[in-house]
PDBQT receptor file of N, H, CA, C and O in Angstrom, charges set to zero:
ATOM      1  N   MET A   1      83.830 111.039 128.328  1.00  0.00    +0.000 N 
ATOM      2  CA  MET A   1      83.896 110.633 127.314  1.00  0.00    +0.000 C 
ATOM      3  C   MET A   1      85.527 110.249 126.017  1.00  0.00    +0.000 C 
ATOM      4  O   MET A   1      85.473 109.368 125.159  1.00  0.00    +0.000 OA
ATOM      5  N   LYS A   2      86.388 110.883 126.175  1.00  0.00    +0.000 N 
ATOM      6  H   LYS A   2      86.432 111.599 126.871  1.00  0.00    +0.000 HD
ATOM      7  CA  LYS A   2      87.723 110.711 125.783  1.00  0.00    +0.000 C 
ATOM      8  C   LYS A   2      88.702 110.318 126.297  1.00  0.00    +0.000 C 
ATOM      9  O   LYS A   2      89.790 110.611 125.803  1.00  0.00    +0.000 OA
ATOM     10  N   ALA A   3      88.587 109.278 127.823  1.00  0.00    +0.000 N 
ATOM     11  H   ALA A   3      87.703 109.041 128.224  1.00  0.00    +0.000 HD
ATOM     12  CA  ALA A   3      88.771 108.944 129.043  1.00  0.00    +0.000 C 
ATOM     13  C   ALA A   3      88.488 106.720 128.017  1.00  0.00    +0.000 C 
ATOM     14  O   ALA A   3      89.199 105.743 127.782  1.00  0.00    +0.000 OA
ATOM     15  N   ARG A   4      87.055 107.135 127.825  1.00  0.00    +0.000 N 
ATOM     16  H   ARG A   4      86.478 107.929 128.016  1.00  0.00    +0.000 HD
ATOM     17  CA  ARG A   4      87.453 106.293 127.944  1.00  0.00    +0.000 C 
ATOM     18  C   ARG A   4      87.722 105.826 126.364  1.00  0.00    +0.000 C 
ATOM     19  O   ARG A   4      88.159 104.715 126.064  1.00  0.00    +0.000 OA
ATOM     20  N   LEU A   5      87.502 106.508 125.743  1.00  0.00    +0.000 N 
ATOM     21  H   LEU A   5      87.147 107.410 125.986  1.00  0.00    +0.000 HD
ATOM     22  CA  LEU A   5      88.075 106.566 124.485  1.00  0.00    +0.000 C 
ATOM     23  C   LEU A   5      89.155 105.541 124.411  1.00  0.00    +0.000 C 
ATOM     24  O   LEU A   5      89.336 104.375 124.062  1.00  0.00    +0.000 OA
ATOM     25  N   LEU A   6      89.916 106.791 125.028  1.00  0.00    +0.000 N 
ATOM     26  H   LEU A   6      89.768 107.738 125.312  1.00  0.00    +0.000 HD
ATOM     27  CA  LEU A   6      91.496 106.536 125.109  1.00  0.00    +0.000 C 
ATOM     28  C   LEU A   6      91.961 105.511 125.826  1.00  0.00    +0.000 C 
ATOM     29  O   LEU A   6      93.179 105.335 125.807  1.00  0.00    +0.000 OA
ATOM     30  N   GLN A   7      91.072 104.558 126.659  1.00  0.00    +0.000 N 
ATOM     31  H   GLN A   7      90.083 104.701 126.674  1.00  0.00    +0.000 HD
ATOM     32  CA  GLN A   7      90.742 103.271 127.147  1.00  0.00    +0.000 C 
ATOM     33  C   GLN A   7      91.275 102.020 125.867  1.00  0.00    +0.000 C 
ATOM     34  O   GLN A   7      92.334 101.436 125.641  1.00  0.00    +0.000 OA
ATOM     35  N   THR A   8      89.064 102.025 124.857  1.00  0.00    +0.000 N 
ATOM     36  H   THR A   8      88.203 102.500 125.040  1.00  0.00    +0.000 HD
ATOM     37  CA  THR A   8      89.460 101.653 124.025  1.00  0.00    +0.000 C 
ATOM     38  C   THR A   8      90.396 101.137 123.100  1.00  0.00    +0.000 C 
ATOM     39  O   THR A   8      90.656  99.979 122.771  1.00  0.00    +0.000 OA
ATOM     40  N   VAL A   9      90.899 102.354 122.709  1.00  0.00    +0.000 N 
ATOM     41  H   VAL A   9      90.688 103.294 122.976  1.00  0.00    +0.000 HD
ATOM     42  CA  VAL A   9      92.441 102.060 121.911  1.00  0.00    +0.000 C 
ATOM     43  C   VAL A   9      92.897 101.703 122.711  1.00  0.00    +0.000 C 
ATOM     44  O   VAL A   9      92.602 100.510 122.651  1.00  0.00    +0.000 OA
ATOM     45  N   GLY A  10      93.848 101.909 124.073  1.00  0.00    +0.000 N 
ATOM     46  H   GLY A  10      94.088 102.879 124.122  1.00  0.00    +0.000 HD
ATOM     47  CA  GLY A  10      94.511 101.111 124.121  1.00  0.00    +0.000 C 
ATOM     48  C   GLY A  10      95.117  99.755 124.335  1.00  0.00    +0.000 C 
ATOM     49  O   GLY A  10      96.153  99.128 124.116  1.00  0.00    +0.000 OA
ATOM     50  N   ASP A  11      93.596  99.592 125.030  1.00  0.00    +0.000 N 
ATOM     51  H   ASP A  11      92.754 100.101 125.208  1.00  0.00    +0.000 HD
ATOM     52  CA  ASP A  11      93.561  97.926 125.115  1.00  0.00    +0.000 C 
ATOM     53  C   ASP A  11      93.283  97.592 123.340  1.00  0.00    +0.000 C 
ATOM     54  O   ASP A  11      94.228  96.900 122.961  1.00  0.00    +0.000 OA
ATOM     55  N   GLU A  12      92.514  97.807 122.430  1.00  0.00    +0.000 N 
ATOM     56  H   GLU A  12      91.747  98.369 122.738  1.00  0.00    +0.000 HD
ATOM     57  CA  GLU A  12      93.181  97.882 121.046  1.00  0.00    +0.000 C 
ATOM     58  C   GLU A  12      94.353  96.972 120.257  1.00  0.00    +0.000 C 
ATOM     59  O   GLU A  12      94.367  96.148 119.343  1.00  0.00    +0.000 OA
ATOM     60  N   PHE A  13      95.529  97.739 121.335  1.00  0.00    +0.000 N 
ATOM     61  H   PHE A  13      95.519  98.408 122.078  1.00  0.00    +0.000 HD
ATOM     62  CA  PHE A  13      96.584  97.965 120.919  1.00  0.00    +0.000 C 
ATOM     63  C   PHE A  13      97.452  97.455 121.104  1.00  0.00    +0.000 C 
ATOM     64  O   PHE A  13      98.455  97.461 120.391  1.00  0.00    +0.000 OA
ATOM     65  N   LEU A  14      97.188  96.492 122.790  1.00  0.00    +0.000 N 
ATOM     66  H   LEU A  14      96.373  96.488 123.369  1.00  0.00    +0.000 HD
ATOM     67  CA  LEU A  14      98.240  95.717 123.340  1.00  0.00    +0.000 C 
ATOM     68  C   LEU A  14      98.399  94.228 122.590  1.00  0.00    +0.000 C 
ATOM     69  O   LEU A  14      99.510  93.713 122.464  1.00  0.00    +0.000 OA
ATOM     70  N   ALA A  15      97.198  93.603 122.113  1.00  0.00    +0.000 N 
ATOM     71  H   ALA A  15      96.295  94.022 122.214  1.00  0.00    +0.000 HD
ATOM     72  CA  ALA A  15      97.399  92.392 121.552  1.00  0.00    +0.000 C 
ATOM     73  C   ALA A  15      98.249  92.798 120.060  1.00  0.00    +0.000 C 
ATOM     74  O   ALA A  15      98.601  91.719 119.583  1.00  0.00    +0.000 OA
ATOM     75  N   PRO A  16      98.555  93.564 119.451  1.00  0.00    +0.000 N 
ATOM     76  CA  PRO A  16      98.803  94.030 117.843  1.00  0.00    +0.000 C 
ATOM     77  C   PRO A  16     100.196  93.862 118.593  1.00  0.00    +0.000 C 
ATOM     78  O   PRO A  16     100.791  92.785 118.552  1.00  0.00    +0.000 OA
ATOM     79  N   LEU A  17     100.862  95.332 119.511  1.00  0.00    +0.000 N 
ATOM     80  H   LEU A  17     100.379  96.207 119.545  1.00  0.00    +0.000 HD
ATOM     81  CA  LEU A  17     102.081  95.626 119.470  1.00  0.00    +0.000 C 
ATOM     82  C   LEU A  17     102.559  93.719 120.011  1.00  0.00    +0.000 C 
ATOM     83  O   LEU A  17     103.317  93.109 119.257  1.00  0.00    +0.000 OA
ATOM     84  N   GLU A  18     102.111  93.116 121.100  1.00  0.00    +0.000 N 
ATOM     85  H   GLU A  18     101.495  93.611 121.713  1.00  0.00    +0.000 HD
ATOM     86  CA  GLU A  18     102.753  92.013 121.523  1.00  0.00    +0.000 C 
ATOM     87  C   GLU A  18     102.467  91.424 120.114  1.00  0.00    +0.000 C 
ATOM     88  O   GLU A  18     103.101  92.173 119.371  1.00  0.00    +0.000 OA
ATOM     89  N   ILE A  19     101.980  90.677 119.501  1.00  0.00    +0.000 N 
ATOM     90  H   ILE A  19     101.465  90.068 120.105  1.00  0.00    +0.000 HD
ATOM     91  CA  ILE A  19     102.167  90.270 118.172  1.00  0.00    +0.000 C 
ATOM     92  C   ILE A  19     103.662  91.489 117.349  1.00  0.00    +0.000 C 
ATOM     93  O   ILE A  19     104.710  90.858 117.481  1.00  0.00    +0.000 OA
ATOM     94  N   ILE A  20     103.760  91.958 117.109  1.00  0.00    +0.000 N 
ATOM     95  H   ILE A  20     102.908  92.471 117.001  1.00  0.00    +0.000 HD
ATOM     96  CA  ILE A  20     104.494  92.236 117.068  1.00  0.00    +0.000 C 
ATOM     97  C   ILE A  20     106.293  92.432 117.900  1.00  0.00    +0.000 C 
ATOM     98  O   ILE A  20     107.438  92.088 117.605  1.00  0.00    +0.000 OA
ATOM     99  N   HIS A  21     105.682  93.113 118.935  1.00  0.00    +0.000 N 
ATOM    100  H   HIS A  21     104.753  93.392 119.175  1.00  0.00    +0.000 HD
ATOM    101  CA  HIS A  21     107.023  92.802 118.993  1.00  0.00    +0.000 C 
ATOM    102  C   HIS A  21     107.888  90.748 119.713  1.00  0.00    +0.000 C 
ATOM    103  O   HIS A  21     108.931  90.395 120.264  1.00  0.00    +0.000 OA
ATOM    104  N   GLN A  22     106.727  90.115 119.252  1.00  0.00    +0.000 N 
ATOM    105  H   GLN A  22     105.880  90.402 118.805  1.00  0.00    +0.000 HD
ATOM    106  CA  GLN A  22     107.632  88.970 119.421  1.00  0.00    +0.000 C 
ATOM    107  C   GLN A  22     107.252  88.546 118.350  1.00  0.00    +0.000 C 
ATOM    108  O   GLN A  22     107.429  87.343 118.542  1.00  0.00    +0.000 OA
ATOM    109  N   SER A  23     106.797  88.640 117.201  1.00  0.00    +0.000 N 
ATOM    110  H   SER A  23     106.653  89.617 117.046  1.00  0.00    +0.000 HD
ATOM    111  CA  SER A  23     107.797  88.039 116.130  1.00  0.00    +0.000 C 
ATOM    112  C   SER A  23     108.716  88.691 115.435  1.00  0.00    +0.000 C 
ATOM    113  O   SER A  23     109.254  88.058 114.527  1.00  0.00    +0.000 OA
ATOM    114  N   THR A  24     109.297  90.648 115.761  1.00  0.00    +0.000 N 
ATOM    115  H   THR A  24     108.860  91.162 116.499  1.00  0.00    +0.000 HD
ATOM    116  CA  THR A  24     109.685  91.316 115.340  1.00  0.00    +0.000 C 
ATOM    117  C   THR A  24     111.786  90.090 116.822  1.00  0.00    +0.000 C 
ATOM    118  O   THR A  24     112.976  89.777 116.800  1.00  0.00    +0.000 OA
ATOM    119  N   PHE A  25     111.071  90.083 117.276  1.00  0.00    +0.000 N 
ATOM    120  H   PHE A  25     110.104  90.338 117.294  1.00  0.00    +0.000 HD
ATOM    121  CA  PHE A  25     111.918  88.843 118.775  1.00  0.00    +0.000 C 
ATOM    122  C   PHE A  25     112.908  87.867 118.052  1.00  0.00    +0.000 C 
ATOM    123  O   PHE A  25     114.134  87.757 118.085  1.00  0.00    +0.000 OA
ATOM    124  N   LEU A  26     111.729  87.075 117.261  1.00  0.00    +0.000 N 
ATOM    125  H   LEU A  26     110.733  87.164 117.234  1.00  0.00    +0.000 HD
ATOM    126  CA  LEU A  26     111.488  85.862 117.164  1.00  0.00    +0.000 C 
ATOM    127  C   LEU A  26     112.769  85.905 115.110  1.00  0.00    +0.000 C 
ATOM    128  O   LEU A  26     113.671  85.340 114.493  1.00  0.00    +0.000 OA
ATOM    129  N   LEU A  27     111.753  87.066 115.074  1.00  0.00    +0.000 N 
ATOM    130  H   LEU A  27     111.020  87.525 115.576  1.00  0.00    +0.000 HD
ATOM    131  CA  LEU A  27     112.576  86.789 113.314  1.00  0.00    +0.000 C 
ATOM    132  C   LEU A  27     114.636  87.546 113.732  1.00  0.00    +0.000 C 
ATOM    133  O   LEU A  27     115.671  87.388 113.085  1.00  0.00    +0.000 OA
ATOM    134  N   ALA A  28     114.440  88.109 114.705  1.00  0.00    +0.000 N 
ATOM    135  H   ALA A  28     113.599  88.237 115.231  1.00  0.00    +0.000 HD
ATOM    136  CA  ALA A  28     115.749  88.604 115.324  1.00  0.00    +0.000 C 
ATOM    137  C   ALA A  28     116.319  87.792 116.051  1.00  0.00    +0.000 C 
ATOM    138  O   ALA A  28     117.390  88.196 116.502  1.00  0.00    +0.000 OA
ATOM    139  N   CYS A  29     116.027  86.841 116.327  1.00  0.00    +0.000 N 
ATOM    140  H   CYS A  29     115.156  86.512 115.960  1.00  0.00    +0.000 HD
ATOM    141  CA  CYS A  29     116.616  86.063 117.251  1.00  0.00    +0.000 C 
ATOM    142  C   CYS A  29     116.842  84.098 115.644  1.00  0.00    +0.000 C 
ATOM    143  O   CYS A  29     117.615  83.140 115.626  1.00  0.00    +0.000 OA
ATOM    144  N   PHE A  30     116.137  84.367 115.086  1.00  0.00    +0.000 N 
ATOM    145  H   PHE A  30     115.509  85.146 115.102  1.00  0.00    +0.000 HD
ATOM    146  CA  PHE A  30     116.357  82.756 115.107  1.00  0.00    +0.000 C 
ATOM    147  C   PHE A  30     116.140  83.217 113.127  1.00  0.00    +0.000 C 
ATOM    148  O   PHE A  30     116.761  82.434 112.408  1.00  0.00    +0.000 OA
ATOM    149  N   GLY A  31     115.479  84.171 112.477  1.00  0.00    +0.000 N 
ATOM    150  H   GLY A  31     114.974  84.807 113.061  1.00  0.00    +0.000 HD
ATOM    151  CA  GLY A  31     115.252  84.408 110.902  1.00  0.00    +0.000 C 
ATOM    152  C   GLY A  31     116.020  83.732 110.093  1.00  0.00    +0.000 C 
ATOM    153  O   GLY A  31     115.660  83.033 109.146  1.00  0.00    +0.000 OA
ATOM    154  N   ASN A  32     117.932  84.105 110.762  1.00  0.00    +0.000 N 
ATOM    155  H   ASN A  32     118.225  84.673 111.531  1.00  0.00    +0.000 HD
ATOM    156  CA  ASN A  32     118.882  83.789 109.747  1.00  0.00    +0.000 C 
ATOM    157  C   ASN A  32     118.974  82.569 109.920  1.00  0.00    +0.000 C 
ATOM    158  O   ASN A  32     119.922  82.096 109.294  1.00  0.00    +0.000 OA
ATOM    159  N   THR A  33     118.093  81.460 110.808  1.00  0.00    +0.000 N 
ATOM    160  H   THR A  33     117.322  81.845 111.316  1.00  0.00    +0.000 HD
ATOM    161  CA  THR A  33     118.161  79.775 110.432  1.00  0.00    +0.000 C 
ATOM    162  C   THR A  33     117.049  78.852 110.133  1.00  0.00    +0.000 C 
ATOM    163  O   THR A  33     116.992  77.633 110.289  1.00  0.00    +0.000 OA
ATOM    164  N   TRP A  34     116.002  79.851 109.579  1.00  0.00    +0.000 N 
ATOM    165  H   TRP A  34     116.049  80.841 109.452  1.00  0.00    +0.000 HD
ATOM    166  CA  TRP A  34     114.649  78.705 109.954  1.00  0.00    +0.000 C 
ATOM    167  C   TRP A  34     114.518  79.044 108.103  1.00  0.00    +0.000 C 
ATOM    168  O   TRP A  34     115.288  79.566 107.297  1.00  0.00    +0.000 OA
ATOM    169  N   GLU A  35     113.323  78.523 108.009  1.00  0.00    +0.000 N 
ATOM    170  H   GLU A  35     112.697  78.098 108.663  1.00  0.00    +0.000 HD
ATOM    171  CA  GLU A  35     113.220  78.804 106.648  1.00  0.00    +0.000 C 
ATOM    172  C   GLU A  35     112.283  79.810 106.468  1.00  0.00    +0.000 C 
ATOM    173  O   GLU A  35     111.546  80.341 107.299  1.00  0.00    +0.000 OA
ATOM    174  N   ILE A  36     112.455  80.090 104.775  1.00  0.00    +0.000 N 
ATOM    175  H   ILE A  36     113.053  79.659 104.100  1.00  0.00    +0.000 HD
ATOM    176  CA  ILE A  36     111.547  81.569 104.383  1.00  0.00    +0.000 C 
ATOM    177  C   ILE A  36     109.746  81.952 104.220  1.00  0.00    +0.000 C 
ATOM    178  O   ILE A  36     108.959  82.863 103.965  1.00  0.00    +0.000 OA
ATOM    179  N   THR A  37     109.833  80.584 104.564  1.00  0.00    +0.000 N 
ATOM    180  H   THR A  37     110.472  79.844 104.772  1.00  0.00    +0.000 HD
ATOM    181  CA  THR A  37     107.883  80.682 104.891  1.00  0.00    +0.000 C 
ATOM    182  C   THR A  37     107.702  80.638 106.006  1.00  0.00    +0.000 C 
ATOM    183  O   THR A  37     106.546  80.589 106.428  1.00  0.00    +0.000 OA
ATOM    184  N   THR A  38     109.332  80.640 107.284  1.00  0.00    +0.000 N 
ATOM    185  H   THR A  38     110.270  80.680 106.941  1.00  0.00    +0.000 HD
ATOM    186  CA  THR A  38     108.184  80.662 108.735  1.00  0.00    +0.000 C 
ATOM    187  C   THR A  38     109.011  82.137 108.474  1.00  0.00    +0.000 C 
ATOM    188  O   THR A  38     108.635  83.059 109.197  1.00  0.00    +0.000 OA
ATOM    189  N   CYS A  39     110.171  82.453 107.443  1.00  0.00    +0.000 N 
ATOM    190  H   CYS A  39     110.476  81.703 106.856  1.00  0.00    +0.000 HD
ATOM    191  CA  CYS A  39     109.854  83.907 108.538  1.00  0.00    +0.000 C 
ATOM    192  C   CYS A  39     109.075  85.007 107.501  1.00  0.00    +0.000 C 
ATOM    193  O   CYS A  39     109.114  86.209 107.766  1.00  0.00    +0.000 OA
ATOM    194  N   ILE A  40     108.784  84.799 107.011  1.00  0.00    +0.000 N 
ATOM    195  H   ILE A  40     108.752  83.822 106.796  1.00  0.00    +0.000 HD
ATOM    196  CA  ILE A  40     107.445  85.533 105.789  1.00  0.00    +0.000 C 
ATOM    197  C   ILE A  40     106.307  85.074 106.901  1.00  0.00    +0.000 C 
ATOM    198  O   ILE A  40     106.467  85.856 107.838  1.00  0.00    +0.000 OA
ATOM    199  N   GLN A  41     105.577  84.455 107.120  1.00  0.00    +0.000 N 
ATOM    200  H   GLN A  41     105.448  83.820 106.358  1.00  0.00    +0.000 HD
ATOM    201  CA  GLN A  41     104.790  83.887 108.567  1.00  0.00    +0.000 C 
ATOM    202  C   GLN A  41     104.862  85.022 109.358  1.00  0.00    +0.000 C 
ATOM    203  O   GLN A  41     103.886  85.742 109.147  1.00  0.00    +0.000 OA
ATOM    204  N   HIS A  42     105.371  85.323 109.910  1.00  0.00    +0.000 N 
ATOM    205  H   HIS A  42     106.163  84.738 110.081  1.00  0.00    +0.000 HD
ATOM    206  CA  HIS A  42     105.722  86.056 111.121  1.00  0.00    +0.000 C 
ATOM    207  C   HIS A  42     105.873  87.901 110.516  1.00  0.00    +0.000 C 
ATOM    208  O   HIS A  42     105.511  88.868 111.187  1.00  0.00    +0.000 OA
ATOM    209  N   LEU A  43     106.532  87.972 109.030  1.00  0.00    +0.000 N 
ATOM    210  H   LEU A  43     106.826  87.187 108.486  1.00  0.00    +0.000 HD
ATOM    211  CA  LEU A  43     106.104  89.500 108.234  1.00  0.00    +0.000 C 
ATOM    212  C   LEU A  43     104.738  89.258 108.828  1.00  0.00    +0.000 C 
ATOM    213  O   LEU A  43     104.252  89.708 109.866  1.00  0.00    +0.000 OA
ATOM    214  N   HIS A  44     104.092  88.208 107.665  1.00  0.00    +0.000 N 
ATOM    215  H   HIS A  44     104.488  87.843 106.822  1.00  0.00    +0.000 HD
ATOM    216  CA  HIS A  44     102.094  88.749 108.008  1.00  0.00    +0.000 C 
ATOM    217  C   HIS A  44     101.504  89.130 108.835  1.00  0.00    +0.000 C 
ATOM    218  O   HIS A  44     100.701  90.062 108.874  1.00  0.00    +0.000 OA
ATOM    219  N   ARG A  45     102.223  87.667 110.440  1.00  0.00    +0.000 N 
ATOM    220  H   ARG A  45     102.876  86.910 110.409  1.00  0.00    +0.000 HD
ATOM    221  CA  ARG A  45     101.564  88.834 110.840  1.00  0.00    +0.000 C 
ATOM    222  C   ARG A  45     101.753  89.635 111.023  1.00  0.00    +0.000 C 
ATOM    223  O   ARG A  45     100.780  90.271 111.428  1.00  0.00    +0.000 OA
ATOM    224  N   ILE A  46     103.344  90.576 110.921  1.00  0.00    +0.000 N 
ATOM    225  H   ILE A  46     104.135  90.060 110.593  1.00  0.00    +0.000 HD
ATOM    226  CA  ILE A  46     102.653  92.298 111.689  1.00  0.00    +0.000 C 
ATOM    227  C   ILE A  46     102.250  92.335 110.890  1.00  0.00    +0.000 C 
ATOM    228  O   ILE A  46     101.025  92.306 111.012  1.00  0.00    +0.000 OA
ATOM    229  N   GLN A  47     102.868  92.446 109.063  1.00  0.00    +0.000 N 
ATOM    230  H   GLN A  47     103.863  92.469 108.964  1.00  0.00    +0.000 HD
ATOM    231  CA  GLN A  47     101.614  92.944 108.433  1.00  0.00    +0.000 C 
ATOM    232  C   GLN A  47      99.851  93.278 109.660  1.00  0.00    +0.000 C 
ATOM    233  O   GLN A  47      99.155  94.129 110.214  1.00  0.00    +0.000 OA
ATOM    234  N   GLU A  48     100.050  91.764 109.378  1.00  0.00    +0.000 N 
ATOM    235  H   GLU A  48     100.615  91.073 108.928  1.00  0.00    +0.000 HD
ATOM    236  CA  GLU A  48      98.203  92.022 109.801  1.00  0.00    +0.000 C 
ATOM    237  C   GLU A  48      98.138  92.753 111.267  1.00  0.00    +0.000 C 
ATOM    238  O   GLU A  48      97.258  93.546 111.603  1.00  0.00    +0.000 OA
ATOM    239  N   ALA A  49      98.963  92.437 111.868  1.00  0.00    +0.000 N 
ATOM    240  H   ALA A  49      99.677  91.793 111.595  1.00  0.00    +0.000 HD
ATOM    241  CA  ALA A  49      98.873  93.364 113.370  1.00  0.00    +0.000 C 
ATOM    242  C   ALA A  49      98.833  95.590 113.142  1.00  0.00    +0.000 C 
ATOM    243  O   ALA A  49      98.027  96.460 113.472  1.00  0.00    +0.000 OA
ATOM    244  N   VAL A  50     100.110  95.587 112.465  1.00  0.00    +0.000 N 
ATOM    245  H   VAL A  50     100.765  94.880 112.197  1.00  0.00    +0.000 HD
ATOM    246  CA  VAL A  50      99.527  97.244 111.862  1.00  0.00    +0.000 C 
ATOM    247  C   VAL A  50      98.440  97.732 111.576  1.00  0.00    +0.000 C 
ATOM    248  O   VAL A  50      97.843  98.733 111.972  1.00  0.00    +0.000 OA
ATOM    249  N   GLU A  51      98.027  96.279 110.231  1.00  0.00    +0.000 N 
ATOM    250  H   GLU A  51      98.512  95.466 109.910  1.00  0.00    +0.000 HD
ATOM    251  CA  GLU A  51      96.446  97.033 109.645  1.00  0.00    +0.000 C 
ATOM    252  C   GLU A  51      95.531  97.197 110.798  1.00  0.00    +0.000 C 
ATOM    253  O   GLU A  51      94.976  98.286 110.947  1.00  0.00    +0.000 OA
ATOM    254  N   GLN A  52      95.184  95.644 112.132  1.00  0.00    +0.000 N 
ATOM    255  H   GLN A  52      95.634  94.759 112.011  1.00  0.00    +0.000 HD
ATOM    256  CA  GLN A  52      94.588  96.373 112.438  1.00  0.00    +0.000 C 
ATOM    257  C   GLN A  52      94.573  97.666 113.719  1.00  0.00    +0.000 C 
ATOM    258  O   GLN A  52      93.599  98.106 114.331  1.00  0.00    +0.000 OA
ATOM    259  N   MET A  53      95.799  97.989 113.815  1.00  0.00    +0.000 N 
ATOM    260  H   MET A  53      96.590  97.631 113.318  1.00  0.00    +0.000 HD
ATOM    261  CA  MET A  53      96.242  98.925 114.833  1.00  0.00    +0.000 C 
ATOM    262  C   MET A  53      96.582 100.341 114.085  1.00  0.00    +0.000 C 
ATOM    263  O   MET A  53      97.416 100.918 114.781  1.00  0.00    +0.000 OA
ATOM    264  N   ASN A  54      96.259 101.098 112.960  1.00  0.00    +0.000 N 
ATOM    265  H   ASN A  54      95.581 100.629 112.394  1.00  0.00    +0.000 HD
ATOM    266  CA  ASN A  54      95.964 101.530 111.792  1.00  0.00    +0.000 C 
ATOM    267  C   ASN A  54      93.688 101.640 110.838  1.00  0.00    +0.000 C 
ATOM    268  O   ASN A  54      93.252 102.289 109.888  1.00  0.00    +0.000 OA
ATOM    269  N   PHE A  55      92.828 100.374 112.075  1.00  0.00    +0.000 N 
ATOM    270  H   PHE A  55      93.182  99.846 112.847  1.00  0.00    +0.000 HD
ATOM    271  CA  PHE A  55      92.206 100.591 111.609  1.00  0.00    +0.000 C 
ATOM    272  C   PHE A  55      91.508 100.975 112.954  1.00  0.00    +0.000 C 
ATOM    273  O   PHE A  55      90.470 101.610 112.770  1.00  0.00    +0.000 OA
ATOM    274  N   VAL A  56      91.791 100.771 114.118  1.00  0.00    +0.000 N 
ATOM    275  H   VAL A  56      92.635 100.255 114.268  1.00  0.00    +0.000 HD
ATOM    276  CA  VAL A  56      91.598 101.833 115.046  1.00  0.00    +0.000 C 
ATOM    277  C   VAL A  56      91.926 103.034 114.637  1.00  0.00    +0.000 C 
ATOM    278  O   VAL A  56      91.092 103.934 114.536  1.00  0.00    +0.000 OA
ATOM    279  N   LEU A  57      93.361 103.197 114.316  1.00  0.00    +0.000 N 
ATOM    280  H   LEU A  57      94.038 102.466 114.397  1.00  0.00    +0.000 HD
ATOM    281  CA  LEU A  57      92.939 104.750 115.348  1.00  0.00    +0.000 C 
ATOM    282  C   LEU A  57      92.465 105.192 114.094  1.00  0.00    +0.000 C 
ATOM    283  O   LEU A  57      93.125 106.218 113.929  1.00  0.00    +0.000 OA
ATOM    284  N   GLU A  58      91.540 105.029 112.841  1.00  0.00    +0.000 N 
ATOM    285  H   GLU A  58      91.004 104.195 112.975  1.00  0.00    +0.000 HD
ATOM    286  CA  GLU A  58      91.344 105.701 111.800  1.00  0.00    +0.000 C 
ATOM    287  C   GLU A  58      89.580 105.785 112.070  1.00  0.00    +0.000 C 
ATOM    288  O   GLU A  58      88.639 106.411 111.582  1.00  0.00    +0.000 OA
ATOM    289  N   LYS A  59      89.723 105.054 112.837  1.00  0.00    +0.000 N 
ATOM    290  H   LYS A  59      90.487 104.545 113.234  1.00  0.00    +0.000 HD
ATOM    291  CA  LYS A  59      87.876 105.178 113.764  1.00  0.00    +0.000 C 
ATOM    292  C   LYS A  59      87.499 105.989 114.946  1.00  0.00    +0.000 C 
ATOM    293  O   LYS A  59      86.468 106.593 115.241  1.00  0.00    +0.000 OA
ATOM    294  N   CYS A  60      88.952 105.779 115.695  1.00  0.00    +0.000 N 
ATOM    295  H   CYS A  60      89.790 105.288 115.455  1.00  0.00    +0.000 HD
ATOM    296  CA  CYS A  60      88.888 106.492 116.460  1.00  0.00    +0.000 C 
ATOM    297  C   CYS A  60      89.052 108.654 115.412  1.00  0.00    +0.000 C 
ATOM    298  O   CYS A  60      88.677 109.776 115.751  1.00  0.00    +0.000 OA
ATOM    299  N   LEU A  61      89.587 108.250 114.521  1.00  0.00    +0.000 N 
ATOM    300  H   LEU A  61      89.891 107.338 114.245  1.00  0.00    +0.000 HD
ATOM    301  CA  LEU A  61      89.612 109.792 114.188  1.00  0.00    +0.000 C 
ATOM    302  C   LEU A  61      88.208 110.237 113.081  1.00  0.00    +0.000 C 
ATOM    303  O   LEU A  61      88.039 111.365 112.618  1.00  0.00    +0.000 OA
ATOM    304  N   GLU A  62      87.515 109.306 112.887  1.00  0.00    +0.000 N 
ATOM    305  H   GLU A  62      87.652 108.390 113.263  1.00  0.00    +0.000 HD
ATOM    306  CA  GLU A  62      86.808 109.983 112.119  1.00  0.00    +0.000 C 
ATOM    307  C   GLU A  62      85.239 110.447 113.945  1.00  0.00    +0.000 C 
ATOM    308  O   GLU A  62      84.492 111.352 114.316  1.00  0.00    +0.000 OA
ATOM    309  N   SER A  63      85.781 108.704 114.466  1.00  0.00    +0.000 N 
ATOM    310  H   SER A  63      86.388 107.968 114.165  1.00  0.00    +0.000 HD
ATOM    311  CA  SER A  63      84.753 109.127 116.024  1.00  0.00    +0.000 C 
ATOM    312  C   SER A  63      85.003 110.978 116.356  1.00  0.00    +0.000 C 
ATOM    313  O   SER A  63      84.119 111.714 116.796  1.00  0.00    +0.000 OA
ATOM    314  N   GLU A  64      86.087 111.306 116.091  1.00  0.00    +0.000 N 
ATOM    315  H   GLU A  64      86.805 110.708 115.734  1.00  0.00    +0.000 HD
ATOM    316  CA  GLU A  64      86.428 112.471 116.641  1.00  0.00    +0.000 C 
ATOM    317  C   GLU A  64      86.388 113.402 116.177  1.00  0.00    +0.000 C 
ATOM    318  O   GLU A  64      86.692 114.392 116.843  1.00  0.00    +0.000 OA
ATOM    319  N   LYS A  65      85.964 113.548 114.712  1.00  0.00    +0.000 N 
ATOM    320  H   LYS A  65      85.717 112.744 114.172  1.00  0.00    +0.000 HD
ATOM    321  CA  LYS A  65      85.577 114.232 113.707  1.00  0.00    +0.000 C 
ATOM    322  C   LYS A  65      83.799 114.591 113.999  1.00  0.00    +0.000 C 
ATOM    323  O   LYS A  65      83.169 115.622 114.236  1.00  0.00    +0.000 OA
ATOM    324  N   GLU A  66      83.504 113.389 113.862  1.00  0.00    +0.000 N 
ATOM    325  H   GLU A  66      84.015 112.552 113.670  1.00  0.00    +0.000 HD
ATOM    326  CA  GLU A  66      81.711 114.015 114.161  1.00  0.00    +0.000 C 
ATOM    327  C   GLU A  66      82.068 113.930 115.863  1.00  0.00    +0.000 C 
ATOM    328  O   GLU A  66      81.197 113.632 116.680  1.00  0.00    +0.000 OA
ATOM    329  N   GLY A  67      82.966 114.129 116.103  1.00  0.00    +0.000 N 
ATOM    330  H   GLY A  67      83.673 114.372 115.439  1.00  0.00    +0.000 HD
ATOM    331  CA  GLY A  67      82.274 114.064 118.300  1.00  0.00    +0.000 C 
ATOM    332  C   GLY A  67      82.492 115.615 117.464  1.00  0.00    +0.000 C 
ATOM    333  O   GLY A  67      82.117 116.283 118.428  1.00  0.00    +0.000 OA
ATOM    334  N   ASP A  68      82.779 116.554 116.522  1.00  0.00    +0.000 N 
ATOM    335  H   ASP A  68      83.084 116.011 115.739  1.00  0.00    +0.000 HD
ATOM    336  CA  ASP A  68      83.272 118.087 116.577  1.00  0.00    +0.000 C 
ATOM    337  C   ASP A  68      82.398 119.000 116.126  1.00  0.00    +0.000 C 
ATOM    338  O   ASP A  68      82.695 120.195 116.133  1.00  0.00    +0.000 OA
TER     339      ASP A  68
């Protein structure tokens, strides 16, 4: 069961991590030439991805506590 849980968490983390990776790369490369609204859009994407990952972790911890 733990292996399946880890697999699920890993799968759930892939998309948000890719969003964070791409957005930070773009901001680092082009942030100084973009309009501020474009930079803010990428920052919001990063924030949403972090919130999504946090939600998954909280659910896993709740599930782990219930299993104890």
